[in-house]
C-alpha positions in Angstrom: 84.4 8.3 36.6 81.5 5.9 37.1 79.2 8.9 36.2 81.0 9.4 33.0 80.6 5.7 32.1 76.8 5.7 32.9 76.4 8.8 30.7 78.3 7.1 27.9 76.1 4.0 28.3 72.9 5.9 28.2 74.1 7.8 25.2 74.7 4.6 23.3 71.4 3.3 24.5 69.6 6.3 23.1 71.5 6.1 19.9 70.5 2.5 19.4 66.8 3.2 20.1 66.9 6.2 17.7 68.6 3.9 15.1 65.9 1.2 15.7 63.1 3.7 15.5 64.5 5.4 12.4 64.8 1.9 10.7 61.2 0.9 11.6 60.0 4.3 10.2 61.9 3.9 7.1 60.4 0.4 6.6 56.9 1.7 7.3 57.6 4.5 4.7 58.8 2.1 2.0 55.9 -0.2 2.7 53.4 2.6 2.4 55.1 3.7 -0.8 54.8 0.3 -2.2 51.2 0.0 -1.1 50.4 3.3 -2.6 52.3 2.4 -5.8 50.4 -0.8 -6.2 47.1 1.0 -5.5 47.8 3.7 -8.1 48.8 1.0 -10.5 45.4 -0.6 -10.3 43.5 2.6 -9.9 45.1 3.8 -13.2 43.7 0.9 -15.1 40.1 1.9 -14.4 38.2 4.4 -16.7 37.8 7.3 -14.0 35.2 9.9 -14.7 35.6 12.9 -12.6 33.6 16.0 -11.8 30.4 16.5 -13.8 31.7 14.7 -16.9 28.8 12.7 -18.5 29.3 9.0 -18.0 32.2 8.6 -20.5 34.9 11.1 -21.5 34.4 10.1 -25.2 30.9 8.7 -25.8 30.7 7.4 -29.3 27.1 6.7 -29.5 23.8 6.8 -27.5 20.7 4.7 -27.9 17.6 3.8 -26.1 16.4 0.4 -27.2 13.1 -0.3 -28.8 10.4 -1.1 -26.2 11.9 1.2 -23.6 10.8 4.5 -25.1 7.3 5.7 -24.4 6.1 7.3 -27.6 5.4 10.9 -27.7 2.7 10.3 -30.4 0.4 8.4 -28.1 -3.3 8.6 -28.7 -5.4 10.5 -26.3 -6.7 7.2 -24.7 -3.1 6.0 -24.3 -2.2 9.4 -22.7 -5.2 9.1 -20.4 -4.1 5.5 -19.4 -0.6 6.6 -18.7 -1.7 9.5 -16.6 -4.1 7.3 -14.6 -1.3 4.7 -14.1 1.2 7.4 -13.1 -1.3 9.0 -10.6 -2.3 5.7 -9.1 0.3 6.2 -6.4 1.1 9.5 -4.7 4.9 10.2 -4.8 5.1 12.5 -1.9 8.2 14.6 -0.7 10.7 12.6 1.3 13.4 14.1 3.4 16.1 11.5 4.1 19.2 12.0 6.0 22.1 10.6 4.0 24.9 12.2 6.2 25.8 8.8 8.0 29.5 8.3 7.2 29.4 4.6 8.1 27.2 4.0 5.0 28.6 3.8 1.5 26.2 3.6 -1.5 27.4 2.6 -5.0 25.1 1.9 -8.0 26.2 -0.9 -10.3 24.9 -0.1 -13.8 24.8 -2.9 -16.4 24.0 -1.5 -19.9 22.2 -3.3 -22.7 24.9 -2.5 -25.3 25.9 -4.9 -28.1 28.4 -2.4 -29.6 32.0 -2.4 -28.6 33.6 0.7 -27.3 32.3 3.5 -25.3 28.6 3.3 -26.0 25.7 4.5 -23.8 22.4 2.9 -23.8 19.8 1.3 -21.4 20.7 0.6 -17.8 18.9 -2.8 -17.7 20.7 -3.8 -14.5 20.4 -1.3 -11.7 21.8 -2.8 -8.5 22.4 -0.6 -5.6 25.2 -2.0 -3.2 25.0 -0.4 0.3 27.8 -1.1 2.8 26.8 -0.3 6.4 29.9 -0.5 8.7 27.9 0.1 11.8 25.6 -3.0 11.3 28.2 -4.9 9.3 25.8 -5.7 6.5 25.9 -5.4 2.7 22.6 -4.6 1.1 22.2 -5.5 -2.6 19.0 -3.8 -3.9 17.7 -4.4 -7.4 15.7 -1.6 -9.0 13.5 -2.9 -11.9 14.0 -1.6 -15.4 10.3 -0.8 -16.2 9.6 1.5 -13.3 7.6 4.5 -14.5 9.2 7.8 -13.6 9.4 11.4 -14.6 12.6 11.9 -16.6 13.9 15.6 -16.5 14.4 17.5 -19.7 17.9 16.8 -21.3 19.3 17.3 -24.9 17.9 14.0 -26.0 14.2 14.5 -25.2 11.8 16.8 -23.4 10.9 16.2 -19.8 8.1 13.6 -19.4 7.3 10.0 -18.4 9.6 7.2 -19.2 11.2 4.0 -17.9 13.9 4.2 -15.2 16.3 2.3 -17.5 16.0 4.8 -20.3 17.3 7.7 -18.3 20.9 6.5 -18.6 20.6 6.2 -22.4 19.2 9.6 -22.7 21.7 11.4 -20.5 24.2 9.1 -18.8 24.9 8.9 -15.1 24.1 12.6 -14.5 20.5 12.3 -15.8 20.0 8.9 -14.3 21.0 10.0 -10.8 18.9 13.3 -11.2 15.9 11.1 -12.2 16.6 8.7 -9.3 16.6 11.6 -6.8 13.6 13.4 -8.1 11.4 10.3 -8.1 12.6 8.4 -5.0 14.1 11.1 -3.0 17.2 9.0 -2.7 20.5 10.7 -3.3 23.1 8.3 -4.8 25.9 9.6 -6.9 28.6 6.9 -6.9 28.5 4.2 -9.6 30.3 1.4 -11.3 29.4 0.8 -14.9 30.0 -2.2 -17.3 28.3 -3.2 -20.5 27.8 -6.8 -21.8 31.3 -7.3 -23.0 32.9 -6.1 -19.7 30.6 -8.4 -17.7 31.5 -11.4 -19.9 35.2 -10.7 -19.4 34.9 -10.4 -15.6 33.1 -13.7 -15.3 35.6 -15.5 -17.5 38.5 -14.1 -15.6 36.8 -15.4 -12.3 36.8 -18.9 -14.1 32.9 -18.9 -14.3 30.3 -19.3 -11.6 28.1 -22.1 -10.3 24.3 -21.7 -10.7 21.1 -23.7 -10.6 19.3 -23.2 -13.9 15.8 -24.7 -14.8 15.1 -26.3 -18.1 12.7 -23.3 -19.1 15.6 -20.8 -18.3 18.0 -22.9 -20.3 15.7 -22.8 -23.3 15.5 -18.9 -23.4 19.1 -18.7 -22.7 20.0 -20.8 -25.7 17.5 -19.5 -28.1 17.9 -15.8 -27.5 20.8 -14.6 -25.5 23.5 -17.1 -26.0 22.8 -17.2 -29.7 23.0 -13.5 -29.9 26.3 -13.3 -28.2 27.7 -16.2 -30.2 27.1 -14.2 -33.3 28.6 -11.1 -31.7 31.8 -13.1 -30.9 31.6 -15.3 -34.0 31.8 -18.4 -31.9 30.6 -21.9 -32.9 27.2 -22.7 -31.2 28.5 -25.9 -29.5 30.9 -24.0 -27.5 28.5 -22.2 -25.2 25.1 -23.8 -25.6 23.7 -25.6 -22.5 22.0 -29.0 -22.5 18.2 -28.4 -22.2 17.6 -29.7 -18.7 17.3 -28.5 -15.2 20.4 -28.7 -13.0 23.5 -27.2 -11.5 25.7 -25.6 -14.3 29.2 -24.0 -14.2 28.5 -20.9 -16.4 31.1 -19.0 -18.4 30.8 -15.4 -19.2 28.3 -15.6 -22.1 26.2 -18.1 -20.2 26.2 -16.1 -17.0 25.2 -13.0 -19.0 22.3 -14.9 -20.7 21.2 -16.1 -17.3 21.0 -12.5 -15.9 18.9 -11.4 -19.0 16.2 -14.1 -18.9 12.8 -12.5 -18.3 10.5 -14.4 -20.5 10.0 -17.2 -17.9 10.1 -17.5 -14.2 8.6 -14.3 -13.1 9.4 -11.9 -15.9 11.6 -8.9 -14.9 10.9 -9.8 -11.3 12.7 -13.0 -11.8 15.5 -11.4 -13.8 16.4 -9.0 -10.9 16.5 -12.0 -8.6 18.9 -13.7 -11.1 21.2 -10.6 -11.1 21.3 -10.6 -7.3 22.2 -14.4 -7.4 25.0 -13.7 -9.8 26.4 -10.8 -7.8 26.3 -13.1 -4.7 28.2 -15.8 -6.6 30.9 -13.2 -7.7 31.4 -12.1 -4.0 31.7 -15.8 -3.0 34.4 -16.4 -5.7 36.4 -13.3 -4.6 36.2 -14.4 -1.0 38.0 -17.7 -1.9 40.8 -16.0 -3.8 44.3 -16.2 -2.4 46.4 -13.1 -2.6 48.1 -14.1 -5.9 44.9 -14.8 -7.6 43.1 -11.6 -6.2 46.1 -9.6 -7.6 45.7 -11.3 -11.0 42.0 -10.7 -11.0 42.4 -7.0 -10.1 45.1 -6.7 -12.8 42.8 -8.0 -15.6 39.4 -6.9 -14.6 39.7 -3.3 -13.4 40.3 -2.2 -16.9 36.6 -3.2 -17.7 35.2 -0.9 -15.1 34.1 2.8 -15.5 33.4 4.7 -12.3 33.3 8.1 -10.7 34.6 7.0 -7.3 37.5 9.2 -6.3 40.9 7.9 -5.5 40.7 8.5 -1.7 37.4 6.7 -1.5 38.5 3.7 -3.4 41.7 3.5 -1.1 39.5 3.7 1.9 37.3 0.9 0.6 40.2 -1.2 -0.3 41.6 -1.1 3.2 38.3 -2.3 4.5 37.8 -5.1 2.1 38.9 -7.9 4.3 36.3 -6.9 7.0 33.6 -6.1 4.5 33.9 -9.6 2.9 32.8 -11.0 6.3 29.6 -8.8 6.5 26.1 -10.3 6.3 24.6 -10.0 2.9 20.9 -8.8 2.6 19.1 -8.9 -0.8 16.2 -6.7 -1.7 14.2 -5.6 -4.6 12.3 -2.3 -5.6 9.4 -2.4 -5.9 8.5 -4.6 -3.0 5.3 -6.8 -3.2 1.8 -5.1 -3.3 3.2 -1.6 -4.2 3.1 -1.8 -8.0 0.7 -2.0 -11.0 1.5 -2.9 -14.5 0.2 -2.1 -18.0 0.9 -2.0 -21.7 1.0 1.5 -22.9 1.8 2.5 -26.5 3.1 -1.1 -27.1 5.5 -1.1 -24.1 5.3 -2.6 -20.7 5.5 -0.2 -17.8 5.5 -0.5 -14.0 3.9 2.1 -11.9 5.0 1.8 -8.3 4.3 3.5 -4.9 7.7 5.5 -5.1 7.2 6.9 -1.6 6.6 3.6 0.2 9.4 1.9 -1.7 11.8 4.6 -0.9 10.9 4.5 2.8 11.3 0.8 2.7 14.9 1.1 1.3 15.9 3.8 3.6 14.7 2.0 6.7 16.4 -1.3 5.7 19.8 0.3 5.0 20.0 3.2 7.4 17.9 2.0 10.3 18.5 -1.7 9.9 14.6 -2.2 10.0 12.4 -4.0 7.5 9.1 -2.2 7.4 7.7 -4.3 4.6 5.1 -5.9 6.8 4.0 -2.5 8.1 3.6 -1.3 4.6 1.4 -4.4 3.7 -0.8 -3.7 6.6 -1.1 -0.1 5.8 -2.1 -1.0 2.3 -4.6 -3.5 3.4 -6.1 -1.0 5.8 -6.4 1.7 3.0 -8.2 -0.9 0.7 -10.6 -1.8 3.5 -11.4 1.8 4.2 -11.9 2.5 0.5 -14.2 -0.5 0.1 -16.2 0.6 3.2 -16.5 4.0 1.8 -17.8 2.8 -1.6 -20.3 0.4 0.0 -21.7 3.3 2.2 -22.1 5.5 -0.8 -23.8 2.7 -2.8 -26.0 0.9 -0.4 
């Protein structure tokens, strides 16, 4: 009798546990379905490029801006100068191991396009964002637009020397990454792309960013870049011009774009890449401060301005790690590093020859080995110069 009651009791207990477990499982399934639904909702807003498609699914125009093409009709003297400059550094063959699953590399490409719609042109902003989960660091590396590289043959031009930023204009993301790999030995194939208008919209949806700007930078911003975008948007000048003085400003989209484009003062293109990294830093800061509601609104409005070839599974994985990634230490870098470059005007355009091998080794050690080898590189360069000088003096007593 008692045995029957105990069995009945156990049976009821098991039934309750199964009910509770089933209920919890049901809630988890519902939550996962909702999470997936929300993710797919946002994912579907982006312009996703899959497979080997070339940058956009429906490119309506291509262009390489004046000053970024190295003329094929150079004089013999200009060809000689270009060859001497290109050969001033040995490229060398590099064999890097990119199999570390804890590291994600995504190239942010900002194109120099004034035309609305899908339009491919110079990638004047080339910022490689590397997330290292092992060291808990985010590396933001700018690659300068004027770097002299060998661009492979493509339908737009024969193989030959050109600027790194022109590769995207000639052949989109596929040619850009082929050029990148063949010159640096760095294999990167994931990217996020935006043009002038996309960038302006994203900054405006953030509510603007805070930035210290010098009076010299303000003058260039007002006289060139803000004026140009005012005309494109048909805005009255008074709406976006800044007072000509040094100070901290709250920049809207047009003003922030102008700030990232300044290169006539404050270090030329070296200064410009630094400004681009500063703006990215401010964007990250702004996103960190967002509550769930504002972050949801930001994602809802801004993902539509992004073109990427990052797959659905990869994006979901990254999104799950966002809370942790936002706490990572940020490390800023620039390619080329100091003392590894030479510049020259060739055929009316400015080009930058760099030691591709040393710069690639610097970047790889920084991101994959958490080691800054710049000082070792500088010492090596100084030693080579000293040995060369000693040899010249010995040959010419």
